[in-house]
N, C-alpha and C positions, 0 to 999 in steps of 0.2 A: 856734718860742716861744724856745728858748732862747738864740737868738741876737739874739734883739731884744731880750734882757734887757743878755746882752752887753756886747752895741754901746751899749745906758745908759750903764750903766759906765764903758764906756771915757769918754764925753764926761769924764769929772772921773779917769779915771782911767786912761792910756792902756794902763798896762805892768797889765792889771787880768786877774788867774788865772780862764780859765776852768771851772776846780776849785772854786774856793772862786764863782763864781758860781750854780752846779750847785748845786752843796750852800745858796745860800740859796734856788733856787726849792728844796727837793726839802723844807729845811725848809719851807716855807710851805707849801707841795704846795695846798689843795682852795683857800683862803684868795684864792692868785691869778686864780681864775676869775668871781669876781663884778670888777668894776671897781671897785667905793668899794671894795671889801679891797686889793685891791696898789698903794694908795694910800700916803700921807701926807697926811696936814693934816696943820701948820704953827702953827693959828688956831687949835685943838683941843689944848687943853690933855688936856681925858680920853683924848686920842690921845696926844702928847708922853711923858703914864705910864704906857699900855700900852705903846710902843715898851721904857723903858728900865723897864720890871716883867717882859716878858715877853722882850724885846731882850737885851737887857745887863744885863740880870741874872742876870734866870734860862740864858738860850741862854748868856752870854759869862761871865757868871762875879761879874761885879759888886758892889760891897757900896759901892761911893763915888755914891751915887744926887745929891752936887753935880755930880760929875767928871763923872756918867754927861749927867747936865742941861745939862752946857759942852757933850758932846761935838754931844749934840742938837740946841742952839740956833745951834752952829758948822755942820754938816749943811745944816738949817737955811734959815743964810744965804748955801752955799755952793749952796746948792740956789730961791736964788732967785726966777730969771729961770725956773722952768718954774710952770709952773702947776698940771700934776698933776707932781709928785715920785714917783717909780715905784715903792714899797718897796723892789724886792730891790735898785735903788739904795742908797733912804740904810739900807737895812743894813748895806750894803757900805760904804757910807763909814762909819758908827760904827766898824763892829765891825775898819776899820782904822784913824781914830783912836786906838781903842782898842789900837788894840799886839796886839787879836786874828785879825788875818785867818788866821791860821797853828793858830789852835782852830778853826778851821770843819774 
């Protein structure tokens, strides 16, 4: 299952680190068992607020909500071709654009 997450991330970042993807998978844990919870809905404002609060602010230490929102919007745009946006890939890209991959 881990290889599926890594393969999906590599569609957006060919040099993706298996170690960093694994850390995101471990962070998300049981949430990934539910199909609904394993996906990010860019059309749901409360979902994007949750990504900002729980991932950007709490896990990655961001204190700039506007900056985090801008990065979240960038990832939504980048992944717009995917009907189902994998949460692991989404979180990886957010961390990458925030310059926080090394903190994972």
